C-alpha positions in Angstrom: 28.4 4.3 -27.9 28.7 0.8 -28.7 25.6 -0.4 -26.8 25.6 -3.9 -25.1 22.8 -6.3 -26.3 19.3 -5.6 -24.7 18.4 -9.3 -23.9 15.2 -8.9 -21.9 12.1 -8.0 -23.7 8.4 -9.0 -23.7 5.5 -9.0 -26.1 1.6 -8.6 -25.8 1.4 -12.4 -25.5 2.2 -12.1 -21.8 -0.9 -10.0 -21.3 0.9 -7.0 -19.8 3.1 -5.6 -22.6 2.3 -3.6 -25.7 3.7 -3.4 -29.2 4.9 -6.1 -31.6 8.6 -7.4 -31.7 9.3 -5.5 -35.0 8.2 -2.1 -33.1 10.8 -3.1 -30.4 13.3 -3.8 -33.0 12.7 -0.5 -34.8 13.4 1.4 -31.5 16.6 -0.6 -31.0 17.8 0.4 -34.6 16.8 4.0 -33.9 19.0 4.0 -30.7 21.9 2.4 -32.3 21.7 -0.8 -30.5 23.0 -3.7 -32.6 21.6 -6.8 -30.8 18.4 -7.6 -28.9 16.6 -10.6 -27.7 13.1 -11.3 -26.9 12.5 -13.3 -23.8 8.7 -13.7 -23.2 7.4 -15.1 -20.0 7.2 -18.9 -20.7 4.1 -20.9 -20.5 3.4 -23.2 -17.5 1.7 -26.7 -18.0 -1.5 -25.0 -17.2 -2.6 -21.7 -18.8 -4.5 -20.7 -15.8 -1.3 -20.8 -13.5 -1.3 -17.0 -13.4 -2.4 -14.0 -15.6 0.9 -12.7 -16.6 2.5 -15.2 -19.1 2.3 -16.5 -22.6 -0.1 -19.4 -23.2 1.4 -22.6 -24.5 -0.9 -22.5 -27.6 0.8 -19.2 -28.5 4.4 -20.3 -28.6 4.4 -20.8 -32.4 2.8 -17.3 -32.8 5.6 -15.8 -30.5 8.4 -17.5 -32.6 6.8 -16.3 -35.8 6.5 -12.6 -34.6 10.3 -12.7 -33.7 11.1 -14.1 -37.0 9.0 -11.3 -38.6 11.1 -8.8 -36.7 14.3 -10.4 -37.9 13.0 -10.1 -41.6 12.0 -6.5 -41.2 15.3 -5.4 -39.5 18.0 -7.3 -41.3 20.6 -5.0 -40.0 19.8 -5.9 -36.4 20.8 -9.1 -34.7 17.7 -10.4 -32.9 17.8 -13.4 -30.7 15.0 -15.8 -29.6 14.7 -16.7 -26.0 12.4 -17.2 -23.0 12.2 -15.9 -19.5 11.5 -19.0 -17.6 10.3 -19.2 -14.0 12.4 -21.6 -11.9 10.4 -23.5 -9.5 11.7 -26.7 -7.7 9.7 -29.5 -9.4 9.4 -27.9 -12.7 12.6 -28.9 -14.2 11.2 -31.5 -16.6 8.8 -28.9 -17.8 11.7 -26.5 -18.6 13.6 -29.2 -20.4 10.4 -29.8 -22.6 10.3 -26.1 -23.4 13.9 -26.2 -24.3 13.3 -28.8 -27.0 10.5 -26.9 -28.7 12.4 -24.4 -30.7 16.0 -23.2 -31.6 16.4 -20.9 -28.7 19.4 -18.7 -28.2 19.2 -18.5 -24.3 17.0 -19.0 -21.4 16.8 -16.3 -18.6 16.0 -18.1 -15.5 14.0 -15.9 -13.2 12.3 -16.4 -9.7 9.0 -14.7 -9.1 7.4 -17.0 -6.8 8.2 -17.7 -3.1 5.9 -20.8 -2.5 2.6 -20.0 -4.2 3.1 -16.2 -3.9 4.4 -14.1 -6.9 6.2 -11.6 -4.7 6.5 -8.8 -7.5 2.8 -8.9 -8.2 1.3 -5.4 -7.3 -2.0 -7.1 -6.8 -0.5 -9.1 -3.9 1.5 -6.3 -2.3 -0.6 -6.9 1.0 1.1 -10.3 1.2 4.2 -8.6 2.4 2.6 -7.4 5.7 2.1 -11.2 6.5 5.7 -12.1 6.1 9.1 -11.3 7.6 11.2 -9.7 4.9 14.4 -11.6 5.7 12.4 -14.8 5.5 11.2 -13.9 2.0 14.5 -12.8 0.8 16.1 -16.1 2.2 13.7 -18.2 0.4 13.9 -16.3 -2.8 17.7 -16.5 -2.9 17.6 -20.2 -2.0 15.5 -20.7 -5.2 17.7 -18.4 -7.3 20.7 -20.5 -6.1 19.0 -23.7 -7.2 18.2 -21.9 -10.6 21.9 -21.2 -11.0 22.8 -24.8 -10.1 20.2 -26.3 -12.3 22.1 -26.2 -15.7 18.8 -25.0 -17.4 19.7 -21.3 -17.9 22.3 -19.1 -19.5 21.3 -16.0 -17.5 19.7 -15.4 -14.2 17.2 -12.5 -14.4 16.6 -9.6 -11.9 18.7 -11.1 -9.2 17.2 -9.1 -6.2 13.6 -8.9 -7.3 12.2 -8.8 -3.7 13.3 -5.1 -3.4 10.8 -4.1 -6.1 8.5 -2.4 -3.6 11.2 -1.0 -1.5 10.8 -3.6 1.3 14.2 -4.8 2.7 15.2 -7.1 5.5 16.6 -5.5 8.6 19.4 -8.1 8.7 22.5 -8.5 6.6 21.9 -10.5 3.3 25.5 -10.8 2.2 25.6 -14.6 2.8 22.5 -15.1 0.6 24.1 -13.1 -2.3 27.4 -14.9 -1.9 25.9 -18.3 -2.0 23.9 -17.6 -5.1 26.9 -15.9 -6.8 29.2 -18.9 -6.0 26.8 -21.1 -7.7 26.6 -18.9 -10.8 30.3 -18.8 -11.1 30.6 -22.6 -10.6 28.0 -23.3 -13.2 29.0 -20.5 -15.5 25.7 -18.7 -15.5 25.6 -15.0 -16.4 23.7 -12.5 -14.3 21.7 -9.7 -15.9 21.8 -6.1 -15.0 18.1 -5.3 -15.4 17.3 -1.5 -15.6 13.5 -2.1 -15.0 14.2 -1.6 -11.2 14.8 2.1 -11.9 11.2 2.3 -13.0 10.0 0.6 -9.8 9.5 1.7 -6.2 13.1 0.5 -5.4 14.5 3.0 -7.9 17.5 0.9 -8.4 18.8 -1.4 -11.1 18.5 -5.1 -10.5 20.6 -6.3 -8.6 22.0 -3.7 -6.4 25.6 -2.2 -6.6 26.8 -4.4 -3.8 25.7 -7.6 -5.6 27.1 -6.5 -8.8 30.4 -5.8 -7.1 30.4 -9.3 -5.4 29.5 -10.8 -8.7 32.6 -9.3 -10.3 34.7 -10.6 -7.3 33.4 -14.1 -7.9 34.0 -14.1 -11.7 30.2 -14.0 -12.6 29.6 -12.9 -16.2 26.9 -10.2 -17.0 24.3 -9.4 -19.5 22.2 -6.4 -19.9 18.4 -6.3 -20.1 15.7 -3.4 -20.1 12.9 -5.8 -19.3 10.9 -3.7 -21.9 7.1 -4.1 -21.9 6.7 -1.4 -24.5 8.9 -0.3 -27.5 9.7 3.0 -25.7 11.5 1.0 -22.9 14.1 -0.7 -25.2 17.7 0.1 -24.0 16.2 2.4 -21.3 18.8 3.5 -18.7 21.5 1.4 -20.3 24.0 4.3 -19.7 23.6 3.9 -16.0 23.9 0.0 -16.2 27.1 0.3 -18.1 28.5 2.8 -15.7 27.6 0.4 -12.8 29.3 -2.5 -14.5 32.4 -0.5 -15.2 32.7 1.0 -11.8 33.3 -2.5 -10.3 35.6 -3.6 -13.0 33.6 -5.3 -15.7 35.2 -5.0 -19.1 33.0 -7.6 -21.0 29.4 -8.8 -21.3 28.1 -12.0 -22.7 26.1 -12.8 -25.8 24.4 -16.0 -26.8 23.8 -17.9 -30.0 22.0 -21.4 -29.9 22.7 -21.3 -26.1 26.4 -21.0 -26.6 28.2 -18.0 -24.9 30.6 -15.4 -26.4 32.3 -12.7 -24.4 32.1 -9.3 -26.0 34.0 -6.1 -24.8 31.9 -3.7 -23.1 
């Protein structure tokens, strides 16, 4: 099989992943994947913002480790990227990050609703204090703003609030539609992220319903394992490809120097 690029991978610099980039690359080569991209959790202006992202002082080390992987595996195309948290008010910071290195793409992700990182297992009890529909509404509002911002090539794990299997008892279609219309209008791709299959929700991010709506709205897609260990590279890509094809996708998107290219699936 001609695998799509795996564009979502982490490194030990985020404090919750193992294995150096060259080990992830070796795994990709062994699987027959021809292109990967590293997308470490980007720094925030303050290193003590939370405990699961790269420190600003480690950025050069991160870039060097990806460059080393490129040298070690010349037969593999390896892209340099960041997974960047979108929070209203942080746009200037994101623009600053964008100017620091020759990135190939930015994945825009929303992890925070207000001051609460909703996917953090240590804060699972917070869900008991909130109405799920309210959380999903705030989350998708922020995701829509991310798609409209012009700061990102890809939107990451688009229905992250389902991670722990907590769902609203109301129909969320209008939330999904608003986000997808923004993504289509601003030519932002949406990733199919297989990490959801390894979480309580046991489902690819985003759901088949959202993937189907994305196709109807003309939103491009990418694929990501969200690997936090070399053994997770390309994990469950077969299922993700089947999901994409089942709703009519024939192409995926790749990026070089933040420019898009459509590639047959």
